N, C-alpha and C positions, 0 to 999 in steps of 0.2 A: 354505622358503617365505619370500618377501620380505614384510616388513611395510610397509604403506603409510605414507609419510611424512606426518606431520601438517602441515597448512598453518599458516602463520603466523596469529596471531589476527586481525590487521587484514585479511589476505587472505581469511580465512574470512568475516568480516563483509561484505567487499566482494562476495564471491560470493553471499551470502545476499541482500544488497541488490539485486543484479541479478536474482535469482530473483523477489523481491518486485516489482520494476519490471515484469518480464514479466507477472506475474499481474495487476497493476494495469492495465497497458496492455490486456491481454486482456479484463478486465472492462469497461473503458471502451469498447472496440471492440464487445463484446457488447451493451452498453447502447444502442448506436446502431443495431443491427440491427432490421429490421422484425420485429414480433412481440415485441419486448422490452417492449412496453407492457402486456402481460398482467399482471394483479395478482400471480399466483403467481410469475411470473418476476421481477417487481420486488422482491417480498419476498425471494426467493432471492438476488438481487443485493445487496440491502441487507444481508442476513446475511453475505454474502461481504465486503462493505465493512467490516463490523464485525470480522470475523476477520482480514482483511488489516491493518486498523488496529492490532489487538492484536499481530500479528507484527512490524509496523514499530516499534511502541513497544518490544517486546522487543529488537529489533536496536539501536534508539537507546540503550536502557539499557546494553546490552553495550558499545556503542561509547563511551559516556561513562565507563564503568568501565575501559576499556582504557588501559593506560599503555605508553609507549615501552619501558620495561624488560621488558614482557611478551613482546616480540619475541625469538625465539631468535637472530636475526641482525640486523645494522643495516639499517634501512629508510630509503632516501633520501626526503627531503621527507615525513617521517612525519606531521607536524602538518598539512601542506597536504592530504595524502591523507585524513586523518581529518576535516578540515573539509569537503572535497568530499563525503565519504560522508554526513556530517551534513546537508549541503545537499540531497543527493539524497533522503534520508529525509524531510526537511521538505517537499520538493516532492511526494513520493508521498502524504504525509499530506494536503496541501492538495488534491490531485487527488481523493483518496477522499472528503474532506469535501464538495467540490463535487458529486461524483456522488451521495453519500448525500442531500444536500439536494435535488438534482434528482429523485431517486427518491421522496423523501418528498413533494415537492410534487405529483408525479403521483398518488401514493396519496391525498392529500387531495382533489384535484380529482375523483377517481373516486367518492368517497363523498358528494359534495354532492348532496342531494336535488334533483330537478328544480324544485320550487317555490321554491328559493332562487336559481335562475338568472334573469338579467334577461330580460324579454320582448323579443322582436324585432319 
């Protein structure tokens, strides 16, 4: 039976980042769909934002701890690839923060009692 070859550490982090990017993109797409404004769906989306943010932070921490010496074979442009990965994770964090703020605003406006709304 053949043993699976373990990926290089940087390559593993890159793959995880791509998975996280797909999840963030999917969540953003879902938030724009009709019916996404329902309170229960917004709460669910907000929770997913929090979970994805935690996963991104874990990937960032692992990336920061990663050293070139950890690679079993030489990696060309190692530091550039690592920087690109860090930039991607920062971008995903920013997108999630914007989405979470947007969802939170919608939750706040939902709970405003009618007597606080301006007269027309």
